[in-house]
N, C-alpha and C positions, 0 to 999 in steps of 0.2 A: 740280703743287705740292700737297702734302698738308697737311691741318690736323690736328694732334693732337686726337683726340676724347676725350670723357669728362669731364675736369675743366676744359676750356678755357673753358666758359661759366658753370658753376655751382660750381666748386670753388675750390681755392686760386689766387687771382689771380696769385701769383708764378710759378705753373707754366705760365702761358699762353705759348705760343710757336708759331710756324710752323716746321715741320720739312720736310726734303727739299731739293730743288734747284729753281731757277728756270731754265728752258731758253731762254726767248726774252725779248727786251727788253720787249715788251708786258706779259708776266707780271711782270717785275721792277718795272715802274711800278705795276702793280696792287698788288703786294706792298707797295711803299713807301707808297702811299696808305692801304692797309688798316692798316698798322702805325701810321701817324700818327693815324688815327681811333681805333684801340684805345688808344694812348698817351694821347690827349686825354680819351677816355672814362674811362680808369683814373684820370687826374689829377682829373677832376671827381668821380668816385665817392669817391676818398679824401678830398678836401676836404669833400664833403657829409657823409661819415661822421662827421667831427669838428665839423660845424656845429651850433650850438645852436638856431638859428632854423629851425623846421620849414618855413617858407615858402621861405626861401632854400635850404634843403636840397632841397626838392622842385624848385625851379627848376634847380639844378645837375644834379640827377638826370634831369630832363627833357631837358636839353642832352645828357647822356650817352646817353640812350635814343635820341636821333636819330642819334647816331654809331654805336651798337651796339644796334640794336633787338631782337636776339635774346639779349641778356644778361639772364638771369632775376634775377641778384643786384640789378640796378638797380631792377626792379619791386618786389621784396620789400622793399628798403630804402625806396623812395619811398612804398610803401603805408603804412609806419610813419609817415612824415612827414605824409602826408594824414590819417592817423588822429589825429595830434597836433593837426592843424589843425581837426578836426571835419568833414573832407570824407569822410564815411563811404562813400559810393558809389564815389568815386575810389579810396579805400583798398581796398575789396573788389575792384574791377576790377583793381588792380595785384596783389593777392594771387592772384587767379585766373590772371593772366598768369604770375606767378612759378611757380605749380604746373604750368602747361602747359609752360613752358620748362625747369623744373627738377624733374621728377617724382620724382627720387631725393634731393632735398634736404629734410631734416626741418624746417628752418626755414620753408620755404614753407608746409607744412601747419600747423605750429604757429601762425604768424601768422594764417593764414586761420581756424584754429580759435578763436583768441582773439577775432577779429572776431565770429564767431558767438556766442561766450560773452558778449561785451559787449552783444550785441543779443538776448539771452535765448533763443537757440536752442541749448540745452545738448546735445541729442542730436546735432545736426550737428557741434557743437564737439568732442564726444567722438570722433566718427568721424575727424575730422582729427588729433586728438591721438594716437589709436591708430596712424594711418598714420605720424605722425612718430616714434613710439616703435618701430614695426616697423623703421624705417630706422636708428634710433639708440636702442637699448633703455635707455641710460643718459643720456638727454637730460633733465636735471634740470628745466628750465623747462617742458617738455611734461608731465612728471609732476606738477608743481605745478599747472599749468593744468587738467589732467584731473581732479586731485583736487578742485579748486575746482568744476569742473563737476559731478562726482559729488555733491559736497556740496549743490549747489543742487537736485539731483534727489532728495535724501534718501537717497542711497546711502552710508550712514555707513561701512560696512566698506571699500568700495572707495576712498572718499575718504581715509580714514585710511591705508590701505595705500599709496596714492600719496604722501601726505605723508611717511610713515615712510621709504619708499624714497629719496625725494629728500633727506631729512635724512641718511640713512646714506651717501649718495654724497659729501656734504660740500662739493660745489661751490657750492651756493647754500643752505648750511645756515641762515643767518640768515633768509632769506625762507621757507624751509621751516618753521622754528619759528614765524615770524610767522603764516603761513597756518594752521598746525595749531593754534596758540594761539587765534586768533580763532575758528576752527571749534569748538574745545572750549567757548569762552565761549558761542557761539551755541547749543550743545547744552545749556547749563546746567551744564557741568562746570568750575566756576570754578577749582578747585585745579589741575587739569591745565592749563587755559588760562593761568593766571598763571605757572606753572612754565615753560611754553614761552616766554612773553613775556620772562621774566627771562633766558632763554638768549639771546634776540635781543640784549639789552643787553650781555650778557657777550661775545658774539662781536663786536659793534660793527663789522660789515662795511660798513654803509651808514647814513649819518646819517638818511636818510628812514625806514629800517626801525626804527631805534632810537627816533626821535621817535614813530612810530606805536605802537610797543610801549608806550612811556611813556604815551601818550594812553589806550590801552585799560586799562592798569593803574590809571591815575588814575580812570577811570570806575568801576572795581570797588572802589575804596577806600571 
């Protein structure tokens, strides 16, 4: 029995499938048990993905990890749940596992890089964001995260280049304008900063982004 390799653990979940033929009854039984475990793990993952409570999300993903312990997507997503709960060490541990199991998945490096960014290790964060962008050069979130890290290190030109590119891609333009606008304000370039923040409100892609843009504009008034 052959297992399709490549995207079966870290790629499009819809593509997961066993291929080939089962020749003996024992193998057929193993196939059935494995299929049931995968189906249950997938169900838990999908439910956890849409769960608002990070603790409940982590619990469901932990159940899924028992069923399919080599599925890197589970650890990458559970790491985000742990981070939301303030369980920093558990989050990092899951991100590390996600990178080991899915070394070609840019989200794994981006999430781990963001963890380093939040803990003030900007150089290590940039290394991870670089890896994510080598795998997916047009990864808007990694560009925005790396731009923020460069900004914290005083690398103005590199920070703005990443923000500019992310905005040009248009996928997360509102967040790009928000990040760049705040950065301009921190640099003392009020006019440019306010212009970017007004773009956030015009795009109105996310209520939280709009609220934050209005908050910063009110501070400058």
